[in-house]
C-alpha positions as a Markdown table, in Angstrom:
| # | Residue | x | y | z |
|---|---|---|---|---|
| 1 | Met | -27.3 | 26.6 | -40.5 |
| 2 | Asp | -26.4 | 24.9 | -37.3 |
| 3 | Trp | -28.9 | 22.6 | -35.4 |
| 4 | Gly | -27.9 | 24.1 | -32.1 |
| 5 | Phe | -28.8 | 27.6 | -33.3 |
| 6 | Thr | -32.2 | 26.3 | -34.6 |
| 7 | Ala | -33.0 | 24.7 | -31.3 |
| 8 | Phe | -31.9 | 27.9 | -29.4 |
| 9 | Val | -34.2 | 30.1 | -31.5 |
| 10 | Thr | -37.1 | 27.6 | -31.3 |
| 11 | Ala | -36.7 | 27.4 | -27.5 |
| 12 | Ile | -36.8 | 31.1 | -27.1 |
| 13 | Ala | -39.7 | 31.5 | -29.4 |
| 14 | Leu | -41.7 | 28.8 | -27.6 |
| 15 | Leu | -40.9 | 30.2 | -24.1 |
| 16 | Val | -41.9 | 33.7 | -25.2 |
| 17 | Ala | -45.1 | 32.5 | -26.9 |
| 18 | Val | -46.3 | 30.4 | -24.0 |
| 19 | Gly | -45.2 | 32.9 | -21.4 |
| 20 | Gly | -46.9 | 35.8 | -23.2 |
| 21 | Ser | -50.1 | 33.8 | -23.6 |
| 22 | Leu | -50.2 | 33.0 | -19.9 |
| 23 | Leu | -49.5 | 36.7 | -19.0 |
| 24 | Leu | -52.3 | 37.8 | -21.4 |
| 25 | Val | -54.8 | 35.3 | -20.1 |
| 26 | Gly | -54.0 | 36.1 | -16.4 |
| 27 | Tyr | -54.2 | 39.8 | -17.1 |
| 28 | Phe | -57.6 | 39.4 | -18.8 |
| 29 | Gly | -58.7 | 37.3 | -15.8 |
| 30 | Thr | -57.9 | 40.0 | -13.2 |
| 31 | Leu | -58.4 | 43.4 | -14.8 |
| 32 | Pro | -62.2 | 43.3 | -15.4 |
| 33 | Ala | -62.7 | 41.6 | -12.0 |
| 34 | Ser | -60.7 | 44.3 | -10.2 |
| 35 | Phe | -63.4 | 46.9 | -11.2 |
| 36 | Asn | -65.8 | 45.2 | -8.8 |
| 37 | Phe | -63.5 | 45.8 | -5.8 |
| 38 | Gly | -63.4 | 49.6 | -6.1 |
| 39 | Trp | -60.9 | 52.1 | -7.4 |
| 40 | Lys | -58.3 | 51.1 | -4.8 |
| 41 | Ala | -58.1 | 47.7 | -6.4 |
| 42 | Trp | -58.5 | 48.6 | -10.1 |
| 43 | Leu | -56.2 | 51.6 | -10.2 |
| 44 | Pro | -53.0 | 49.7 | -9.4 |
| 45 | Thr | -54.1 | 46.8 | -11.6 |
| 46 | Leu | -54.6 | 49.1 | -14.5 |
| 47 | Leu | -51.6 | 51.3 | -14.1 |
| 48 | Leu | -49.0 | 48.7 | -13.2 |
| 49 | Pro | -49.0 | 46.3 | -16.2 |
| 50 | Val | -47.6 | 43.2 | -14.6 |
| 51 | Leu | -47.2 | 43.8 | -11.0 |
| 52 | Gly | -50.7 | 45.3 | -10.5 |
| 53 | Pro | -52.6 | 42.2 | -11.7 |
| 54 | Val | -50.2 | 39.9 | -9.7 |
| 55 | Trp | -50.8 | 42.0 | -6.6 |
| 56 | Phe | -54.6 | 42.0 | -7.1 |
| 57 | Ala | -54.7 | 38.2 | -7.7 |
| 58 | Leu | -52.5 | 37.5 | -4.6 |
| 59 | Thr | -54.5 | 39.8 | -2.3 |
| 60 | His | -57.8 | 38.0 | -3.4 |
| 61 | Arg | -56.2 | 34.6 | -3.5 |
| 62 | Asp | -59.4 | 32.6 | -2.8 |
| 63 | Glu | -61.1 | 33.8 | -5.9 |
| 64 | Phe | -58.1 | 34.4 | -8.2 |
| 65 | Leu | -55.7 | 31.6 | -7.6 |
| 66 | Arg | -55.7 | 30.4 | -11.2 |
| 67 | Pro | -55.0 | 33.9 | -12.7 |
| 68 | Ala | -52.3 | 34.4 | -10.1 |
| 69 | Leu | -50.5 | 31.2 | -11.1 |
| 70 | Gln | -50.9 | 32.1 | -14.8 |
| 71 | Leu | -49.3 | 35.4 | -14.2 |
| 72 | Ile | -46.5 | 34.0 | -12.1 |
| 73 | Phe | -45.7 | 31.2 | -14.5 |
| 74 | Gly | -45.9 | 33.5 | -17.5 |
| 75 | Leu | -43.4 | 35.8 | -15.8 |
| 76 | Leu | -41.1 | 32.9 | -15.1 |
| 77 | Leu | -41.2 | 31.7 | -18.7 |
| 78 | Ile | -40.5 | 35.1 | -20.1 |
| 79 | Ala | -37.6 | 35.4 | -17.6 |
| 80 | Ala | -36.3 | 32.1 | -18.7 |
| 81 | Ala | -36.4 | 33.2 | -22.4 |
| 82 | Val | -34.5 | 36.4 | -21.6 |
| 83 | Gly | -32.0 | 34.5 | -19.5 |
| 84 | Leu | -31.4 | 32.0 | -22.4 |
| 85 | Leu | -31.1 | 34.8 | -24.9 |
| 86 | Phe | -28.6 | 36.7 | -22.9 |
| 87 | Gly | -26.8 | 33.6 | -21.7 |
| 88 | Phe | -26.2 | 31.8 | -25.0 |
| 89 | Gly | -26.9 | 34.6 | -27.5 |
| 90 | Gln | -23.3 | 35.8 | -27.5 |
| 91 | His | -22.0 | 32.3 | -28.2 |
| 92 | Phe | -24.2 | 31.9 | -31.3 |
| 93 | Ala | -23.5 | 35.4 | -32.5 |
| 94 | Asn | -19.7 | 34.7 | -32.3 |
| 95 | Gln | -20.2 | 31.4 | -34.2 |
| 96 | Leu | -22.2 | 33.2 | -37.0 |
| 97 | Val | -19.6 | 35.9 | -37.3 |
| 98 | Ala | -16.7 | 33.4 | -37.4 |
| 99 | Gly | -18.5 | 31.5 | -40.2 |
| 100 | Ile | -18.8 | 34.6 | -42.3 |
| 101 | Lys | -15.0 | 35.3 | -42.3 |
């Protein structure tokens, strides 16, 4: 097995793990708090899985700055993992297929 492929898979796994954790923590920081602001706040937060909590946290920026940053950085890390996978995944797949022949 190639060290580049191992580093590629490790980088994607770490980006997804940290990004997913940040998304989960940010979501749990905003969803219960949105119930205190009435149905106009909690309904979009509950029905729109990622955009709803980001919207809620940014509209109540003074109280929820940390969850807003957690959600935004979590989204950026997940997007980086997806970009890395689609950007270099074809290269490593071609190398693996060429090694089988």
